C-alpha positions as YAML, in Angstrom:
chain: A
units: angstrom
residues:
- id: 1
  name: MET
  ca: [-6.94, -46.91, -11.68]
- id: 2
  name: LYS
  ca: [-7.14, -43.23, -12.70]
- id: 3
  name: MET
  ca: [-4.23, -41.01, -13.69]
- id: 4
  name: HIS
  ca: [-3.45, -37.81, -11.78]
- id: 5
  name: LEU
  ca: [-1.25, -35.25, -13.54]
- id: 6
  name: PHE
  ca: [0.61, -32.59, -11.55]
- id: 7
  name: PHE
  ca: [2.80, -29.73, -12.70]
- id: 8
  name: THR
  ca: [5.31, -27.62, -10.77]
- id: 9
  name: LEU
  ca: [8.45, -25.71, -11.67]
- id: 10
  name: ASN
  ca: [9.83, -26.47, -8.21]
- id: 11
  name: ASP
  ca: [13.07, -28.47, -8.09]
- id: 12
  name: PHE
  ca: [12.44, -29.77, -4.53]
- id: 13
  name: LYS
  ca: [16.00, -28.95, -3.49]
- id: 14
  name: ASN
  ca: [14.81, -26.85, -0.53]
- id: 15
  name: ASP
  ca: [12.15, -27.92, 1.93]
- id: 16
  name: GLY
  ca: [9.29, -25.56, 2.69]
- id: 17
  name: GLY
  ca: [5.53, -25.38, 3.06]
- id: 18
  name: SER
  ca: [4.88, -25.79, -0.66]
- id: 19
  name: THR
  ca: [7.17, -28.78, -1.20]
- id: 20
  name: ILE
  ca: [5.83, -30.49, 1.92]
- id: 21
  name: ARG
  ca: [2.28, -30.12, 0.60]
- id: 22
  name: MET
  ca: [3.18, -31.27, -2.91]
- id: 23
  name: LYS
  ca: [5.01, -34.37, -1.73]
- id: 24
  name: GLY
  ca: [2.29, -35.07, 0.81]
- id: 25
  name: ILE
  ca: [-0.43, -35.09, -1.86]
- id: 26
  name: VAL
  ca: [1.34, -37.06, -4.60]
- id: 27
  name: ASN
  ca: [2.76, -39.63, -2.16]
- id: 28
  name: ALA
  ca: [-0.65, -40.13, -0.52]
- id: 29
  name: LEU
  ca: [-2.23, -40.72, -3.92]
- id: 30
  name: ALA
  ca: [0.46, -43.22, -4.84]
- id: 31
  name: GLU
  ca: [-0.03, -45.01, -1.51]
- id: 32
  name: ALA
  ca: [-3.71, -45.30, -2.44]
- id: 33
  name: ASP
  ca: [-2.69, -47.18, -5.63]
- id: 34
  name: GLN
  ca: [-3.42, -44.22, -7.91]
- id: 35
  name: ARG
  ca: [-1.36, -43.52, -11.02]
- id: 36
  name: VAL
  ca: [0.57, -40.29, -10.47]
- id: 37
  name: VAL
  ca: [2.57, -38.33, -13.02]
- id: 38
  name: LEU
  ca: [4.61, -35.35, -11.80]
- id: 39
  name: PHE
  ca: [6.06, -32.78, -14.20]
- id: 40
  name: SER
  ca: [8.76, -30.91, -12.25]
- id: 41
  name: ASN
  ca: [12.38, -29.83, -12.09]
- id: 42
  name: ALA
  ca: [13.21, -32.49, -9.51]
- id: 43
  name: GLU
  ca: [16.40, -34.32, -10.40]
- id: 44
  name: THR
  ca: [16.33, -36.78, -7.49]
- id: 45
  name: HIS
  ca: [13.28, -38.74, -6.39]
- id: 46
  name: GLY
  ca: [14.32, -40.42, -3.14]
- id: 47
  name: ARG
  ca: [11.59, -38.83, -1.03]
- id: 48
  name: PHE
  ca: [8.81, -39.67, -3.46]
- id: 49
  name: HIS
  ca: [6.78, -42.87, -3.64]
- id: 50
  name: SER
  ca: [8.47, -45.31, -6.00]
- id: 51
  name: SER
  ca: [5.41, -45.69, -8.24]
- id: 52
  name: ILE
  ca: [5.25, -41.99, -9.19]
- id: 53
  name: LYS
  ca: [6.26, -41.28, -12.79]
- id: 54
  name: HIS
  ca: [8.56, -38.25, -12.95]
- id: 55
  name: ILE
  ca: [8.90, -36.13, -16.07]
- id: 56
  name: PHE
  ca: [11.74, -33.61, -15.96]
- id: 57
  name: LEU
  ca: [10.90, -30.15, -17.28]
- id: 58
  name: GLY
  ca: [14.30, -28.47, -17.30]
- id: 59
  name: VAL
  ca: [12.67, -25.03, -17.19]
- id: 60
  name: ASN
  ca: [14.61, -23.05, -14.61]
- id: 61
  name: ILE
  ca: [13.19, -19.66, -13.67]
- id: 62
  name: SER
  ca: [15.09, -17.39, -11.26]
- id: 63
  name: LYS
  ca: [13.33, -15.13, -8.74]
- id: 64
  name: LYS
  ca: [13.86, -12.15, -11.03]
- id: 65
  name: GLN
  ca: [12.58, -14.04, -14.08]
- id: 66
  name: LYS
  ca: [9.60, -15.21, -12.04]
- id: 67
  name: ARG
  ca: [8.58, -11.62, -11.25]
- id: 68
  name: ILE
  ca: [9.00, -10.58, -14.91]
- id: 69
  name: PHE
  ca: [6.99, -13.58, -16.11]
- id: 70
  name: GLN
  ca: [4.08, -12.96, -13.75]
- id: 71
  name: PHE
  ca: [4.07, -9.23, -14.53]
- id: 72
  name: CYS
  ca: [3.89, -9.93, -18.26]
- id: 73
  name: ILE
  ca: [1.26, -12.66, -17.98]
- id: 74
  name: ALA
  ca: [-0.91, -10.28, -15.94]
- id: 75
  name: LEU
  ca: [-0.59, -7.20, -18.14]
- id: 76
  name: LEU
  ca: [0.53, -8.01, -21.68]
- id: 77
  name: PRO
  ca: [-1.42, -9.48, -24.64]
- id: 78
  name: ASN
  ca: [-1.06, -13.22, -25.28]
- id: 79
  name: ILE
  ca: [0.68, -12.69, -28.62]
- id: 80
  name: VAL
  ca: [3.37, -10.58, -26.95]
- id: 81
  name: ASN
  ca: [3.87, -13.15, -24.17]
- id: 82
  name: LYS
  ca: [4.19, -15.87, -26.79]
- id: 83
  name: PHE
  ca: [7.14, -14.01, -28.31]
- id: 84
  name: ILE
  ca: [8.81, -13.08, -24.98]
- id: 85
  name: PHE
  ca: [8.54, -16.55, -23.44]
- id: 86
  name: LYS
  ca: [8.93, -18.61, -26.59]
- id: 87
  name: SER
  ca: [11.61, -20.82, -25.01]
- id: 88
  name: TYR
  ca: [9.26, -21.90, -22.18]
- id: 89
  name: LEU
  ca: [6.57, -22.65, -24.72]
- id: 90
  name: ILE
  ca: [8.78, -24.76, -26.97]
- id: 91
  name: THR
  ca: [10.24, -26.77, -24.10]
- id: 92
  name: ILE
  ca: [6.99, -27.55, -22.28]
- id: 93
  name: SER
  ca: [4.89, -28.19, -25.39]
- id: 94
  name: GLY
  ca: [7.62, -30.52, -26.64]
- id: 95
  name: ILE
  ca: [7.56, -32.50, -23.41]
- id: 96
  name: LEU
  ca: [3.77, -32.80, -23.43]
- id: 97
  name: LYS
  ca: [3.77, -34.00, -27.03]
- id: 98
  name: LYS
  ca: [6.57, -36.47, -26.35]
- id: 99
  name: GLU
  ca: [4.67, -37.95, -23.42]
- id: 100
  name: LYS
  ca: [1.52, -38.10, -25.57]
- id: 101
  name: PHE
  ca: [-0.75, -36.39, -23.07]
- id: 102
  name: LYS
  ca: [-3.89, -35.12, -24.71]
- id: 103
  name: ILE
  ca: [-4.54, -31.40, -24.61]
- id: 104
  name: ASN
  ca: [-7.89, -31.91, -22.87]
- id: 105
  name: ARG
  ca: [-6.52, -33.95, -19.97]
- id: 106
  name: SER
  ca: [-6.81, -31.92, -16.76]
- id: 107
  name: ILE
  ca: [-3.52, -31.05, -15.03]
- id: 108
  name: ILE
  ca: [-3.22, -29.75, -11.48]
- id: 109
  name: PHE
  ca: [-0.80, -26.84, -11.15]
- id: 110
  name: PHE
  ca: [0.63, -26.56, -7.66]
- id: 111
  name: GLU
  ca: [2.22, -23.19, -6.77]
- id: 112
  name: TYR
  ca: [1.52, -19.54, -7.60]
- id: 113
  name: LEU
  ca: [4.17, -19.51, -10.34]
- id: 114
  name: ASP
  ca: [2.75, -22.78, -11.66]
- id: 115
  name: ASN
  ca: [-0.74, -21.26, -11.72]
- id: 116
  name: SER
  ca: [0.67, -18.41, -13.84]
- id: 117
  name: MET
  ca: [2.27, -20.95, -16.17]
- id: 118
  name: ALA
  ca: [-1.06, -22.77, -16.48]
- id: 119
  name: LEU
  ca: [-2.72, -19.56, -17.68]
- id: 120
  name: PHE
  ca: [0.11, -18.96, -20.18]
- id: 121
  name: LEU
  ca: [-0.03, -22.51, -21.58]
- id: 122
  name: ASN
  ca: [-3.81, -22.39, -21.77]
- id: 123
  name: LYS
  ca: [-3.83, -19.11, -23.70]
- id: 124
  name: GLN
  ca: [-1.25, -20.52, -26.10]
- id: 125
  name: ASN
  ca: [-3.44, -23.62, -26.69]
- id: 126
  name: ILE
  ca: [-0.85, -25.99, -25.26]
- id: 127
  name: ILE
  ca: [-3.22, -27.27, -22.58]
- id: 128
  name: GLY
  ca: [-6.98, -27.20, -22.23]
- id: 129
  name: GLU
  ca: [-8.62, -27.42, -18.83]
- id: 130
  name: TYR
  ca: [-6.44, -26.89, -15.79]
- id: 131
  name: ILE
  ca: [-6.86, -26.95, -12.01]
- id: 132
  name: ASN
  ca: [-5.14, -24.49, -9.66]
- id: 133
  name: ASP
  ca: [-4.04, -25.62, -6.21]
- id: 134
  name: VAL
  ca: [-4.21, -22.37, -4.23]
- id: 135
  name: HIS
  ca: [-1.92, -22.24, -1.17]
- id: 136
  name: GLY
  ca: [-2.29, -18.59, -0.27]
- id: 137
  name: SER
  ca: [-3.02, -15.13, -1.61]
- id: 138
  name: ALA
  ca: [-0.39, -12.78, -3.02]
- id: 139
  name: ARG
  ca: [-3.01, -10.05, -2.97]
- id: 140
  name: LEU
  ca: [-3.54, -10.42, 0.78]
- id: 141
  name: GLU
  ca: [0.20, -10.58, 1.45]
- id: 142
  name: PHE
  ca: [0.89, -7.33, -0.38]
- id: 143
  name: LEU
  ca: [-2.22, -5.66, 1.05]
- id: 144
  name: HIS
  ca: [-1.12, -6.25, 4.63]
- id: 145
  name: LYS
  ca: [2.60, -5.71, 4.18]
- id: 146
  name: ARG
  ca: [3.98, -2.64, 5.97]
- id: 147
  name: PRO
  ca: [7.00, -1.25, 4.02]
- id: 148
  name: ASN
  ca: [9.12, 1.29, 5.92]
- id: 149
  name: THR
  ca: [10.13, 3.60, 3.03]
- id: 150
  name: LEU
  ca: [8.19, 5.49, 0.36]
- id: 151
  name: LEU
  ca: [9.93, 3.60, -2.45]
- id: 152
  name: LYS
  ca: [9.10, 0.23, -0.89]
- id: 153
  name: LYS
  ca: [5.50, 1.34, -0.36]
- id: 154
  name: CYS
  ca: [5.18, 2.26, -4.05]
- id: 155
  name: LEU
  ca: [6.72, -1.03, -5.15]
- id: 156
  name: ASN
  ca: [4.44, -2.96, -2.82]
- id: 157
  name: MET
  ca: [1.36, -1.15, -4.12]
- id: 158
  name: SER
  ca: [2.41, -1.95, -7.71]
- id: 159
  name: LYS
  ca: [2.77, -5.63, -6.80]
- id: 160
  name: TYR
  ca: [-0.63, -5.53, -5.13]
- id: 161
  name: VAL
  ca: [-2.33, -4.18, -8.26]
- id: 162
  name: VAL
  ca: [-0.58, -6.69, -10.53]
- id: 163
  name: ALA
  ca: [-1.50, -9.55, -8.15]
- id: 164
  name: ILE
  ca: [-5.19, -8.62, -8.38]
- id: 165
  name: ILE
  ca: [-5.08, -8.58, -12.20]
- id: 166
  name: LEU
  ca: [-3.12, -11.85, -12.39]
- id: 167
  name: ASP
  ca: [-5.39, -13.59, -9.88]
- id: 168
  name: ARG
  ca: [-8.51, -12.66, -11.81]
- id: 169
  name: ARG
  ca: [-7.04, -13.95, -15.08]
- id: 170
  name: MET
  ca: [-5.74, -17.21, -13.57]
- id: 171
  name: TYR
  ca: [-8.85, -18.11, -11.64]
- id: 172
  name: LYS
  ca: [-11.28, -17.04, -14.37]
- id: 173
  name: ASN
  ca: [-9.64, -19.43, -16.82]
- id: 174
  name: ALA
  ca: [-9.18, -22.32, -14.38]
- id: 175
  name: ASN
  ca: [-11.63, -25.18, -14.66]
- id: 176
  name: LYS
  ca: [-11.53, -25.82, -10.92]
- id: 177
  name: ILE
  ca: [-9.64, -24.59, -7.88]
- id: 178
  name: ILE
  ca: [-8.39, -26.59, -4.92]
- id: 179
  name: PHE
  ca: [-8.31, -24.78, -1.56]
- id: 180
  name: LEU
  ca: [-6.70, -25.54, 1.79]
- id: 181
  name: SER
  ca: [-9.85, -25.05, 3.87]
- id: 182
  name: GLU
  ca: [-13.57, -24.46, 3.61]
- id: 183
  name: ALA
  ca: [-13.07, -20.95, 5.00]
- id: 184
  name: MET
  ca: [-10.54, -20.17, 2.26]
- id: 185
  name: LYS
  ca: [-12.87, -21.59, -0.39]
- id: 186
  name: GLU
  ca: [-15.75, -19.42, 0.85]
- id: 187
  name: TYR
  ca: [-13.53, -16.33, 0.96]
- id: 188
  name: PHE
  ca: [-12.20, -16.75, -2.59]
- id: 189
  name: GLU
  ca: [-15.61, -17.60, -4.04]
- id: 190
  name: LYS
  ca: [-17.03, -14.47, -2.45]
- id: 191
  name: TYR
  ca: [-14.17, -12.18, -3.57]
- id: 192
  name: TYR
  ca: [-13.93, -13.73, -7.05]
- id: 193
  name: ASN
  ca: [-17.62, -14.49, -7.51]
- id: 194
  name: PHE
  ca: [-17.07, -15.74, -11.08]
- id: 195
  name: ILE
  ca: [-15.45, -18.94, -9.73]
- id: 196
  name: ALA
  ca: [-18.35, -19.81, -7.43]
- id: 197
  name: SER
  ca: [-20.03, -21.89, -10.16]
- id: 198
  name: ASN
  ca: [-16.94, -24.12, -10.52]
- id: 199
  name: ASP
  ca: [-16.92, -27.45, -8.77]
- id: 200
  name: ASN
  ca: [-14.14, -26.27, -6.42]
- id: 201
  name: TYR
  ca: [-13.05, -28.44, -3.52]
- id: 202
  name: VAL
  ca: [-10.79, -28.64, -0.46]
- id: 203
  name: ILE
  ca: [-7.61, -30.60, 0.20]
- id: 204
  name: ARG
  ca: [-6.41, -29.43, 3.57]
- id: 205
  name: ASP
  ca: [-2.79, -29.47, 4.71]
- id: 206
  name: GLY
  ca: [-1.72, -32.05, 7.22]
- id: 207
  name: VAL
  ca: [0.90, -34.70, 7.83]
- id: 208
  name: SER
  ca: [2.21, -37.53, 5.71]
- id: 209
  name: ARG
  ca: [2.21, -41.19, 6.65]
- id: 210
  name: SER
  ca: [6.02, -41.11, 6.80]
- id: 211
  name: GLN
  ca: [5.89, -38.27, 9.36]
- id: 212
  name: CYS
  ca: [3.55, -40.27, 11.53]
- id: 213
  name: ARG
  ca: [5.92, -43.25, 11.43]
- id: 214
  name: LYS
  ca: [9.10, -41.24, 11.91]
- id: 215
  name: ILE
  ca: [11.00, -41.52, 15.18]
- id: 216
  name: ALA
  ca: [13.96, -39.47, 16.34]
- id: 217
  name: ASN
  ca: [17.47, -40.78, 15.75]
- id: 218
  name: LYS
  ca: [18.98, -40.99, 19.24]
- id: 219
  name: ASN
  ca: [22.54, -40.64, 17.99]
- id: 220
  name: SER
  ca: [21.69, -37.50, 16.02]
- id: 221
  name: VAL
  ca: [19.79, -36.01, 18.95]
- id: 222
  name: GLU
  ca: [22.73, -36.55, 21.30]
- id: 223
  name: LYS
  ca: [25.11, -35.11, 18.71]
- id: 224
  name: TYR
  ca: [22.98, -31.97, 18.41]
- id: 225
  name: LYS
  ca: [22.73, -31.59, 22.18]
- id: 226
  name: LYS
  ca: [26.49, -31.68, 22.45]
- id: 227
  name: SER
  ca: [27.26, -29.42, 19.50]
- id: 228
  name: LEU
  ca: [24.61, -26.87, 20.51]
- id: 229
  name: ASN
  ca: [25.62, -26.98, 24.18]
- id: 230
  name: ILE
  ca: [22.18, -27.97, 25.47]
- id: 231
  name: SER
  ca: [22.34, -29.43, 28.98]
- id: 232
  name: PRO
  ca: [19.70, -31.47, 30.88]
- id: 233
  name: LYS
  ca: [18.97, -28.38, 33.00]
- id: 234
  name: ASP
  ca: [18.12, -26.22, 30.00]
- id: 235
  name: ARG
  ca: [14.56, -25.50, 28.93]
- id: 236
  name: VAL
  ca: [14.34, -25.17, 25.15]
- id: 237
  name: VAL
  ca: [11.79, -23.18, 23.17]
- id: 238
  name: MET
  ca: [11.80, -23.86, 19.43]
- id: 239
  name: PHE
  ca: [10.59, -22.26, 16.19]
- id: 240
  name: ALA
  ca: [10.82, -23.91, 12.77]
- id: 241
  name: GLY
  ca: [9.58, -22.14, 9.66]
- id: 242
  name: SER
  ca: [10.01, -19.16, 7.38]
- id: 243
  name: PHE
  ca: [11.36, -15.88, 8.75]
- id: 244
  name: LYS
  ca: [8.59, -13.84, 7.13]
- id: 245
  name: ASP
  ca: [7.50, -10.41, 8.27]
- id: 246
  name: LEU
  ca: [4.18, -11.84, 9.41]
- id: 247
  name: GLY
  ca: [5.72, -15.05, 10.74]
- id: 248
  name: GLY
  ca: [6.26, -13.49, 14.15]
- id: 249
  name: VAL
  ca: [9.87, -14.54, 14.71]
- id: 250
  name: LEU
  ca: [10.81, -11.07, 16.00]
- id: 251
  name: ASP
  ca: [7.83, -11.17, 18.38]
- id: 252
  name: LEU
  ca: [9.10, -14.49, 19.70]
- id: 253
  name: LEU
  ca: [12.59, -13.04, 20.18]
- id: 254
  name: LYS
  ca: [11.18, -10.07, 22.13]
- id: 255
  name: SER
  ca: [9.16, -12.41, 24.29]
- id: 256
  name: PHE
  ca: [12.19, -14.63, 24.87]
- id: 257
  name: ASN
  ca: [14.36, -11.63, 25.75]
- id: 258
  name: PHE
  ca: [11.81, -10.51, 28.37]
- id: 259
  name: LEU
  ca: [11.72, -13.97, 29.95]
- id: 260
  name: VAL
  ca: [15.51, -14.05, 30.20]
- id: 261
  name: ARG
  ca: [16.06, -10.43, 31.35]
- id: 262
  name: GLU
  ca: [12.99, -9.67, 33.44]
- id: 263
  name: LYS
  ca: [11.86, -13.10, 34.58]
- id: 264
  name: LYS
  ca: [15.42, -14.27, 35.16]
- id: 265
  name: MET
  ca: [14.90, -17.59, 33.36]
- id: 266
  name: HIS
  ca: [18.61, -18.17, 32.92]
- id: 267
  name: ASN
  ca: [18.31, -21.82, 31.91]
- id: 268
  name: LEU
  ca: [16.17, -20.90, 28.90]
- id: 269
  name: LYS
  ca: [17.36, -21.34, 25.30]
- id: 270
  name: LEU
  ca: [15.71, -20.58, 21.97]
- id: 271
  name: LEU
  ca: [16.25, -22.77, 18.91]
- id: 272
  name: LEU
  ca: [15.45, -21.15, 15.53]
- id: 273
  name: LEU
  ca: [15.26, -23.21, 12.34]
- id: 274
  name: GLY
  ca: [14.73, -21.64, 8.92]
- id: 275
  name: ASP
  ca: [15.53, -18.44, 7.07]
- id: 276
  name: GLY
  ca: [13.81, -15.71, 5.10]
- id: 277
  name: GLU
  ca: [13.41, -11.96, 4.73]
- id: 278
  name: CYS
  ca: [13.59, -11.28, 8.51]
- id: 279
  name: TYR
  ca: [16.67, -13.44, 9.14]
- id: 280
  name: LYS
  ca: [19.06, -10.45, 9.25]
- id: 281
  name: ASP
  ca: [16.67, -8.53, 11.53]
- id: 282
  name: ALA
  ca: [16.60, -11.50, 13.88]
- id: 283
  name: LYS
  ca: [20.40, -11.69, 13.97]
- id: 284
  name: ARG
  ca: [20.56, -7.96, 14.64]
- id: 285
  name: PHE
  ca: [18.12, -8.24, 17.56]
- id: 286
  name: ILE
  ca: [20.13, -11.11, 19.04]
- id: 287
  name: SER
  ca: [23.36, -9.11, 18.77]
- id: 288
  name: ILE
  ca: [21.91, -5.90, 20.26]
- id: 289
  name: ASN
  ca: [20.47, -7.77, 23.22]
- id: 290
  name: GLN
  ca: [23.53, -9.99, 23.67]
- id: 291
  name: LEU
  ca: [21.59, -13.21, 23.32]
- id: 292
  name: GLU
  ca: [24.18, -15.12, 21.29]
- id: 293
  name: GLU
  ca: [24.69, -17.74, 24.01]
- id: 294
  name: ARG
  ca: [20.96, -18.31, 24.45]
- id: 295
  name: VAL
  ca: [19.55, -18.12, 20.93]
- id: 296
  name: ILE
  ca: [20.73, -20.83, 18.55]
- id: 297
  name: MET
  ca: [20.16, -20.05, 14.86]
- id: 298
  name: ILE
  ca: [20.36, -23.25, 12.85]
- id: 299
  name: GLY
  ca: [19.33, -21.78, 9.49]
- id: 300
  name: ARG
  ca: [17.59, -23.74, 6.74]
- id: 301
  name: THR
  ca: [17.45, -27.38, 7.72]
- id: 302
  name: PRO
  ca: [16.56, -30.53, 5.75]
- id: 303
  name: TYR
  ca: [12.98, -31.54, 6.47]
- id: 304
  name: SER
  ca: [14.23, -35.04, 7.21]
- id: 305
  name: GLU
  ca: [16.08, -33.66, 10.26]
- id: 306
  name: LEU
  ca: [13.14, -31.76, 11.72]
- id: 307
  name: LYS
  ca: [12.11, -34.59, 14.05]
- id: 308
  name: ASN
  ca: [15.61, -34.78, 15.55]
- id: 309
  name: TYR
  ca: [15.65, -31.05, 16.28]
- id: 310
  name: GLN
  ca: [12.12, -31.17, 17.69]
- id: 311
  name: GLU
  ca: [13.35, -33.76, 20.16]
- id: 312
  name: LEU
  ca: [15.59, -31.08, 21.71]
- id: 313
  name: ALA
  ca: [12.65, -28.83, 22.53]
- id: 314
  name: ASP
  ca: [10.28, -28.61, 25.49]
- id: 315
  name: VAL
  ca: [7.94, -26.19, 23.75]
- id: 316
  name: ILE
  ca: [7.40, -25.40, 20.06]
- id: 317
  name: VAL
  ca: [6.02, -21.96, 19.25]
- id: 318
  name: CYS
  ca: [4.25, -20.93, 16.04]
- id: 319
  name: PRO
  ca: [4.31, -17.13, 16.61]
- id: 320
  name: ASP
  ca: [2.49, -15.95, 13.47]
- id: 321
  name: LYS
  ca: [1.12, -12.40, 13.65]
- id: 322
  name: GLN
  ca: [-2.47, -11.41, 13.03]
- id: 323
  name: HIS
  ca: [-3.20, -11.76, 9.31]
- id: 324
  name: PRO
  ca: [-6.32, -12.55, 7.25]
- id: 325
  name: LEU
  ca: [-4.66, -15.54, 5.59]
- id: 326
  name: SER
  ca: [-3.90, -17.13, 8.98]
- id: 327
  name: GLU
  ca: [-7.58, -16.76, 9.81]
- id: 328
  name: LEU
  ca: [-8.40, -18.78, 6.70]
- id: 329
  name: VAL
  ca: [-5.88, -21.66, 6.85]
- id: 330
  name: PRO
  ca: [-3.70, -23.39, 9.46]
- id: 331
  name: HIS
  ca: [-0.01, -23.29, 8.55]
- id: 332
  name: ILE
  ca: [1.84, -26.51, 7.73]
- id: 333
  name: LYS
  ca: [4.29, -25.89, 10.56]
- id: 334
  name: TYR
  ca: [1.38, -26.17, 12.98]
- id: 335
  name: PHE
  ca: [0.70, -29.78, 11.97]
- id: 336
  name: ASP
  ca: [4.43, -30.57, 11.87]
- id: 337
  name: SER
  ca: [4.70, -29.27, 15.43]
- id: 338
  name: LEU
  ca: [1.69, -31.22, 16.68]
- id: 339
  name: VAL
  ca: [3.08, -34.61, 15.61]
- id: 340
  name: SER
  ca: [6.37, -33.89, 17.41]
- id: 341
  name: GLU
  ca: [4.83, -35.02, 20.74]
- id: 342
  name: LYS
  ca: [5.91, -31.67, 22.19]
- id: 343
  name: ILE
  ca: [3.78, -28.90, 23.67]
- id: 344
  name: VAL
  ca: [2.71, -26.44, 20.96]
- id: 345
  name: ILE
  ca: [1.79, -22.76, 21.36]
- id: 346
  name: ASN
  ca: [-0.06, -21.21, 18.41]
- id: 347
  name: GLY
  ca: [-2.10, -18.10, 17.63]
- id: 348
  name: SER
  ca: [-5.83, -18.30, 18.31]
- id: 349
  name: PHE
  ca: [-6.84, -17.81, 14.68]
- id: 350
  name: ALA
  ca: [-10.30, -18.81, 13.49]
- id: 351
  name: SER
  ca: [-8.70, -21.52, 11.35]
- id: 352
  name: ILE
  ca: [-7.11, -23.00, 14.48]
- id: 353
  name: SER
  ca: [-10.02, -22.52, 16.84]
- id: 354
  name: SER
  ca: [-12.21, -24.73, 14.66]
- id: 355
  name: ILE
  ca: [-9.91, -27.73, 15.25]
- id: 356
  name: ASN
  ca: [-8.51, -26.74, 18.66]
- id: 357
  name: LYS
  ca: [-11.67, -26.38, 20.72]
- id: 358
  name: ASN
  ca: [-10.94, -25.76, 24.40]
- id: 359
  name: GLU
  ca: [-7.21, -25.96, 23.55]
- id: 360
  name: CYS
  ca: [-7.54, -29.70, 23.07]
- id: 361
  name: ILE
  ca: [-4.37, -30.03, 20.94]
- id: 362
  name: SER
  ca: [-2.37, -26.83, 21.60]
- id: 363
  name: VAL
  ca: [-2.08, -23.72, 23.78]
- id: 364
  name: ASN
  ca: [-3.46, -20.50, 22.29]
- id: 365
  name: PHE
  ca: [-2.06, -16.99, 22.44]
- id: 366
  name: ASN
  ca: [-3.44, -13.73, 21.06]
- id: 367
  name: PRO
  ca: [-1.70, -13.14, 17.69]
- id: 368
  name: SER
  ca: [0.55, -10.04, 17.53]
- id: 369
  name: ASP
  ca: [0.28, -9.68, 21.33]
- id: 370
  name: ILE
  ca: [3.86, -10.07, 22.62]
- id: 371
  name: ASP
  ca: [2.82, -9.73, 26.26]
- id: 372
  name: ASN
  ca: [0.26, -12.50, 25.92]
- id: 373
  name: LEU
  ca: [2.74, -14.71, 24.08]
- id: 374
  name: THR
  ca: [5.23, -14.17, 26.91]
- id: 375
  name: VAL
  ca: [2.64, -15.11, 29.53]
- id: 376
  name: LYS
  ca: [1.73, -18.31, 27.69]
- id: 377
  name: ILE
  ca: [5.35, -19.43, 27.22]
- id: 378
  name: GLU
  ca: [6.09, -18.81, 30.89]
- id: 379
  name: MET
  ca: [2.92, -20.61, 31.96]
- id: 380
  name: VAL
  ca: [3.81, -23.70, 29.92]
- id: 381
  name: LEU
  ca: [7.43, -23.76, 31.09]
- id: 382
  name: MET
  ca: [6.33, -23.53, 34.72]
- id: 383
  name: ASN
  ca: [3.88, -26.42, 34.27]
- id: 384
  name: LEU
  ca: [5.62, -28.70, 31.79]
- id: 385
  name: ASP
  ca: [4.56, -32.00, 33.33]
- id: 386
  name: SER
  ca: [0.85, -31.20, 33.37]
- id: 387
  name: PHE
  ca: [0.91, -29.95, 29.78]
- id: 388
  name: LYS
  ca: [2.87, -33.00, 28.63]
- id: 389
  name: LEU
  ca: [0.18, -35.19, 30.16]
- id: 390
  name: LYS
  ca: [-2.60, -33.17, 28.53]
- id: 391
  name: TYR
  ca: [-1.14, -33.44, 25.03]
- id: 392
  name: GLN
  ca: [0.43, -36.90, 25.18]
- id: 393
  name: LEU
  ca: [-2.03, -38.33, 22.62]
- id: 394
  name: ASN
  ca: [-1.63, -35.51, 20.09]
- id: 395
  name: LYS
  ca: [0.34, -37.47, 17.52]
- id: 396
  name: GLY
  ca: [-2.32, -40.16, 17.20]
- id: 397
  name: LYS
  ca: [-5.11, -37.59, 16.92]
- id: 398
  name: ILE
  ca: [-3.36, -35.60, 14.19]
- id: 399
  name: CYS
  ca: [-2.27, -38.63, 12.18]
- id: 400
  name: LYS
  ca: [-5.84, -39.93, 12.23]
- id: 401
  name: LYS
  ca: [-7.71, -36.71, 11.45]
- id: 402
  name: PHE
  ca: [-5.24, -34.57, 9.51]
- id: 403
  name: SER
  ca: [-3.24, -36.80, 7.20]
- id: 404
  name: TYR
  ca: [-2.76, -36.23, 3.48]
- id: 405
  name: ASN
  ca: [-3.91, -39.82, 2.99]
- id: 406
  name: ARG
  ca: [-7.31, -38.77, 4.28]
- id: 407
  name: SER
  ca: [-7.32, -35.41, 2.47]
- id: 408
  name: VAL
  ca: [-6.74, -36.87, -1.00]
- id: 409
  name: GLU
  ca: [-9.85, -39.03, -0.82]
- id: 410
  name: ILE
  ca: [-11.83, -36.12, -2.26]
- id: 411
  name: LEU
  ca: [-9.30, -35.74, -5.11]
- id: 412
  name: ILE
  ca: [-9.61, -39.42, -5.99]
- id: 413
  name: LYS
  ca: [-13.39, -39.08, -6.19]
- id: 414
  name: LYS
  ca: [-13.25, -35.87, -8.23]
- id: 415
  name: GLN
  ca: [-10.63, -37.10, -10.68]
- id: 416
  name: ALA
  ca: [-12.61, -40.28, -11.26]
- id: 417
  name: THR
  ca: [-15.28, -38.16, -12.94]
- id: 418
  name: LEU
  ca: [-12.77, -36.23, -15.05]
- id: 419
  name: ASN
  ca: [-10.50, -38.79, -16.69]
...
């Protein structure tokens, strides 16, 4: 039985795409009788497999400190960073020595901040080889962001330049890189051609075994229906995810508003779960258009309650806008939505089209096209029974083809050659 070492500064207090992926991978490995050690800031371990060994880091980095750390790691000499971030160095090196992990044992670093920390620790000779698990691309996010003021544009451009420098340093020093899809792997290896010779591999996102087994709690569902004033006559459209600029929440609200005002769909309600940078903009749109009685904003919700909220919906929409990253990888919320046994509407990205041929598991819409999104939502709502019949076997398909338990098979094989 081989040992798999993972490192993240995440405390797992808030659920999101990254924490879902991390728990999905380590739990799947543990379920496959692999030895798993997780260095993290998690103080409770209830949602982890019981066999996982947890090592508490106690290194708390705020959002502001995170930005400063990544800026310095990208631009400053190693000797200067050693002085500035001496406390991180002392704490983490002390933990590694205490746990008696050899410097040459390969550790997988999960998130973008963790990848930066891997570079820092490597340059300070605290760790040797390391593996980066790459979820996205800060460079692409900043490149396609559209700030509305000159100051914000300048700040965004600065972040873009720093992201490029940091990426090159992190990936050049990484022994291997794990990607979410073959398309993402090909893109990164082409853009950063110096990593192409690494034995990089893919662990795609998906669903956990616990998600596949989870069923809605009838008492909770009824309680939510009552508290949210959802009647049997209502038709409910739902979104669950991050309120990012490119997440498309505002597009969904505009589409919903058109269906209510112009199409006179007065029994229609919209359920929004999550928060983020566009949360205030969403609230403002709802207020201006007097949609308070029709749009229900739940806010950030425990992942464990997602299934109960999904049970309230007729249709789940993933309204992401056109973006290069979406072309490369399917979002986690897409898989979460598919196992809900509800009808799912998602953008027709290349990453989706490869697994959703002829709309076999979800309905497509043209990303960033509000009119087309509106047409698709209306079409589904007017033909609910036929779409329910078409997608009634979705959960079984997704749990069989897109589970973390299947994805980690490649990691087990790769790690067997390393340790």
